Structure formats: structure tokens, C-alpha cells
N, C-alpha and C positions, 0 to 999 in steps of 0.2 A: 917583353912585357915591361911596362913602366914601373919603376920603383916608387913606392909610396912611403912618405914620412909624415907622421902626425904633426900638427902645428899646435903649439901652446897658444892659448887665447891671448896671453899677454904680449906675445910676439906681434900679432896682428894689431893689437891695440897701440903698440909703440910705433908701428910703421906709419909713414906719411902716405895717405891714400890720395891719388891724383883725381882731379876733376873728371877725367874720362871714366873713372870707376864709380861715379856718384850714385848710380842706380843699383849697384851691387850690394847685397846683404852680406856683410862681413861674417855673420854667424853661419852662413852656408859653407864657408871654407873650413874644412876639417883636416885636410892633409895637403902635402906638396907632392907633385909628381915630376919626374925628370924627362918627360916626353918633349923635349925642346925641338927636336927635328920635325915633329908633327904639329907644332904650334901654328895657329891660324890667326888672322886678324880678329881681335876681340877677346882672345884668351887673356886671362889676368895673371900677371907675373909678380911674385915677390922677389925683390932684389936688394942688393946692398950697393951703395954708392962707392965706387972705387976711385974715381978721379973727377974733379970738378972741371967742366969745360965751358962750353957756350952757355948752357942753361945753369945758372947759379941758384935759381929758385924753382920750386915746383908749385904749380897751382893746385891747391888742395880741394877736395870734394866739398869742404866746408865753405869754399868761396873766397879764400884769401891766399896770398903768396906765402910760402915758407922757405926760408934760406936753407940751402942744402949744405951738408957737411960730409966729408969723407966718413964712411961708416954708417951713415943713415940707412935705415930700412925704408924702402919705398914700395908702393903697390901701383903698378902701371899696367896699361893694356898693350898687348902686342898689336902693332899696326903699321900700315904704310903711311908715308907722308909725301905730299907734293907742295913745296914752298920755294919758288924761284929765288926769293930773297933770303932764304935760310938753307934748309936741307931737303933733299929728296932721298927717301929711303924705303926699304921693304920690310914687310912683316916677317922677319926671320930672327930667331933667337939663338945666338951662339952661346953654349954653356960657359965658354971662357970669358965672355964679356959682350954686352950689347950696348947700343947707342940710344941715348935719350934724344928722340927726334923732335919733341915738342914739350914745352913746359906744362901743357895740360895733361901730360901723362901718356905719351906714345913711345913705345920701345921697339926697336928693330935694328936693321943694319943700314947705316948711311951709305949711299952710293955717290952723291954729289953734294957739295956745299958751296954757298956763295963765298966769294973771295974775302969779304969782310968778316965772315964767321970764323970763330976759332973751332977747334975740334969739339965734337959733341961730348957732353958729360957721359962718363962711362959707368955702366951698371953691371955688376956681376949677378946673374940670375940665380936665385936659390931654388926656384921651382915654380911650376905652374900651380896656381890655387885649384884645388879639386874639392868636390862635394863628397858626401858620405858614400856615394856609389863609386868613387874613384874617378869620376869624369871631370875633365877640365872645365872650370867655370868660364863662361863666355858672356860678353855683354848682351848677346842676342837673347839670352834667357830672361833678361830683365826689360825687354823692349815693351813699348806700348802695344796694346792689342792692335793688330793690323786692321785697317779700315779703308773703304773706298773714298775717293775724293767726294766731298759733299756738294750738293746743289745749293745754290743760294748764297754761297760765300764768295765775296769779291776778293780775288787774289791779285796783288800787284808784285811784280818781280823787279828786283834791283840787281843788275850785273855790272861788271866793270872791266876796265882795261887790264888790270893786274892787281896784285896785292897792294895795299896802301893807296888805292885810288880814291877812297872815300865812300865805299859801299856801306860800311857799318854805320858811319855817321849819317848817311842818307836814310838808311832804314830807321835808325833811332829818331831822326828829326821828323820824318813823315809819320811814324807811329805816334810820336808826341803830339804833332799837329792834329792828326785825326782824332786822337783820344780827347784832346782839348775841345774839339768840335762836337764831342758827344757820342762818338762811335765806340763800340767795343772792338778793340783792335788786337790782333795777334801779331807778334814779332817772331819770325821763324828763320832759322838758318838751315837751309836744306842740304848744303854740301860744305866740305872743308875738313878741317882737322880739329879734334876735340880740344877746346880751350874755353876758359871762362870769361875772357875779355869781352867778346861780342855778346855773350849771354848776359853778363852783368850790365852791359851798356843798354841792352834791350829792357831789362828789368827796371832800370832807372827811368824809363820813358813814361811810365804809367800804363804800359800795355796790360790788357786784361789776361793775356796768355802768352807765355814765352816758352819756346822749345827749340831744340836743334836735333840734328841727325843722331846724336848719341842717345837720344830718347827712343830711337827706333833700332837700337842695338849695334850701331856702327861707331867705332872709335874714330874712323876716318872714312871718307867716301872714295878716296883715291884707290883706283884699281878694283873697286867693287863692281859687281854686275850692274848694268844700267837698269835692269828691271827692279833690282833691289832698291836702288836709289830712288827710282820713280815711285815705287810702292811706299818708301819711307816718306816722301813728300806728300803723297796722298793721305797717309796716316796722320801726319802732323796737321794737315789742313782739316781732316776729319775731327781730330781732337780739339782743334781750335773752335770748330763749330759746336762740338759737344759742350764746350765751356762758354757758349753764348756769344762768340765773336761773329761779327757780320763782315769784317774786313780782315785780311791777312796780308802783311807786307813780308815778302820772302826774299832773303839774300842767297844768291848763288856765289860761291867763293871763287877766288882767284880771277882769272880773266876769261874772256870769251874764247880764247884759243886753248884753254885747259880742256883736256879731252872729255872728262865727265860733264863739265858745264856745257861744252859745245854739243855733245851728244844729246843732252837733255833738251836744249833749245831747238835742236833739229827735229825733235819728235813733235808732230802736229798736235797730238793729244796733250802734250805738256805745254807748249807755247800758246796753244789756243785756249788753254785753261786760265791764262792770265788776262786780266782786263787791260793791262798795260805793262810796258817794260821801260824802266828808267835806267840810263847808262851813266855810270860814274867814271870820270876820267881825270888823270893828273894834269893834262895840258890839252891844248887845242888839237895838236896832231893826233894824240891818242883818241880824242873825241871823234875826229874825222874818220880814223881807221875803224874805231869801234862801231860807229853808226853804219859804215859800209859793210862791216862783217855781219851786223844784225840784219841789215836789209837783204843780204845774201841768204839769210835763213828765213826770209819772209816775215821779218819783224820790223815794224816801223817804230822807232823809239819815241816815247811820249815826251821825253825831256832828257836833258843832259845835266848832270850835277857832279859833285866831287870836288877834288882839289882845284880843278880848273875854275870853279865858280868863285874862288877866293880872289881872283884877279879880274878886274873889269876889262883890261885889255885882252887877256887870254880868253875871257868869256865872249867878247866881241869877235875874236878870231874864230872861235869854235862855232858860234852861231852862223857866221858867214860861210864857213866850210861845210856845215852839216844841214843848215836850214832848220835846225831844231833849237828851241829856246833853252838857254842855260838857267837853271834854277839854283838859287843859293840855299844854304842850310837854313837861314832865317826865313826864307819863303816857305820851305817845307815845314818848319816849326809853327808857322802862323796858322791858326785854326781855319780862318776864312779861306786862305789860299790853298791849304791842304784839302779842305772840303771841296773847293771848286775843282781841283785837280782830280779828285776821286769821282766827282759827278761827271766830268767830261770824259774820263776813261770809260765810264759805264756807257756813255753815248758811243764811244769807239772812234772818235775823230781826233787824231793827234793835233791838228791845227786848232780846233776848238779847245782842246785840253789846255794848251799853253796860253791861249787867248784869255781863257777864264781865270787864269791866275792873277791877272790884273797887275803884273809887275812891269811898270813902265820903263824902268831902268834896271840894268843888272847891278845888284848890290854886292857888297863884300860879305862873305860868310863870316859868322861869328866864330 
């Protein structure tokens, strides 16, 4: 049986609560339990910083970064992480010390790290936060009410070749353009790891509704059951509709080879629910490979965007290799061009979609 220790309210008040825990009510935590071996993704952990490593700051639930110091108390969520550019890790908590896998507040056991990354910041877990019944507090208890995908909401999907391909910039730009065109637009991140960078970028666009998978009770979608991720996507779209949105721009994290992203796109009921799919790529070769991968999933990309669009020469190479128009950030931000893209996606003809953008020359993204 797990040992239970009461928590003084001032202890939790002093702790730095990570973005991943933003939906949790601190007052529900009345004790700590030491059931670390049974911890699952989404369980909330109070810990003390033992060693500063790769993550020197924590993204707070309040929406800003806070510098970490040895001895700081932090509240993080146990979770898995998949990030080829940083860490891969599992939702496991060692009572002797655990790894901070993401600045947004993911705690677990690192398995792999990119060569440029230093060792992860080390956290000594003091206990799992528990409620008055002695049950571990989990993000799932604070999730949005589950709902079915709504009819009448136009959803556009943006996927990419990898991390840092330009997906978030593409989502933000298109949301901004469509909002300026007079649409009520939702910006949604359906998969990935809990962090406020993308969330805040979406808020800045003028979106009418912003949400991500943490709002459906998942600190990370890595290694989560596909049905749960799909249900989370449907719930986010439903709540976008409840909030009066007519369009939703959805980002799927990482690349099309990442398992959860690939599995989602392979499901007919998921991919057929999108009016169109835009692919973000860092270069022409990635654009060619990505479009081929999407076509193997029966998806014809409506457009290519991302870092490749910053170079006229790379854009020309990508267009020649894929037969798909490359769209710059500026084009997505432009209300008239964003609106034309939306209209042509509704028609369902990729050729007409890019034609309607009216971009005679490939420009350089701002």
C-alpha cells in the first residue's frame, strides 16, 4: 500500500507548476503518495531539481519561462516523449531521480538523446500528487468533455517532414490569414508533447479558439492508444465548433513517419475528415519524399510550405519534383489568398486549390 504524506499548501504555492499541468486545480492536491512504480502518463509529480542539464528553464502554467535553480520545487506530469531533435523517453519515475524530458513539464526516463543535447535536467521526485481519497491526480481528470467530431466544421491538416520543418509557422500563418478574411478559426495541435511555444504562437494569430491535446488529458500523445488520440482530436474539433468556429487548422506533430502521426493519417475516417492537407518541409528533397509518403496514404497534398518556401530556388526544385505548388508564409497570411485556398479545398480539387491562390511567383517567406 502506498505511503501517504500530507502536503502543506505553502509547499505547492512555492513550486513551479509546468505548462503541462495548467488544467489541474492545485487545491485538489492534499497529499503525496510514493507509488512511483505504478505511475502512468499524466500522473502529476512534485519534485526537486537536483541537477541542471539541457532544460535550464521550465515553461510555467502561467505562460512564461522560469529559470531553474538547483533546489527548486517543480510540478511536472509523468509522460513519454518523442523528439528526434532532443530526447526520447518513457513515462517511468525512478524514486532516486527522473529526467525532465521537455521544458513544458514532462518527467520520465530518457532512453535516447540527440548528439547535440546535454544530459537532461535531473529531478528527484518527492511524490505523486493525490486527492483527498488518496488517488493519484492525473491530467485525464481535467480533460474537456469528450465529444464527437462535429458536422459543418471545415478542418485543414498541416503535417511535416520532421520537427522544425515549419508546421507551426504554417498553422499560425493560415489561421491569421483566414481570421483576417473574416472567418472564426480554431488553431489546434492534436499530437505532440505538452509545451506552450506552439500554443502561444496560435494565440497570437487572432484565432477564435486555441487548444491542444493537453486539453484532452494527455501530457504527450507518444505511445498513447490510437483510439484515445483520435477521440481527443474529435473532442478538440467539437469544442472549436461549440465556440463558434467554422474552420479549424490542425497540426500533427513531428513527421509523417512518426508512428502516431502515420497511424492517424492511415485511418480513412481521420484523413477523410480533413478538407485538405498541407505539407511542411525543410527542403526540396524532404518535400518530394513527404508528398510520396502522403500519396501512399491516399492523400494528395494541397500545397507544400515550410522552410523550403524561404528559398525561391529550393521552392522551384520542390515544385518540379512534386507537382505541388509551394506556398510561402506571406501567402498564407494574406487574407485573400488564404480565403481562396480554403474555398478551393472545399471544392476538393488540389489543382484548383493552388491555382486560386494567385501567386504568380514563389516569394520569400517573411
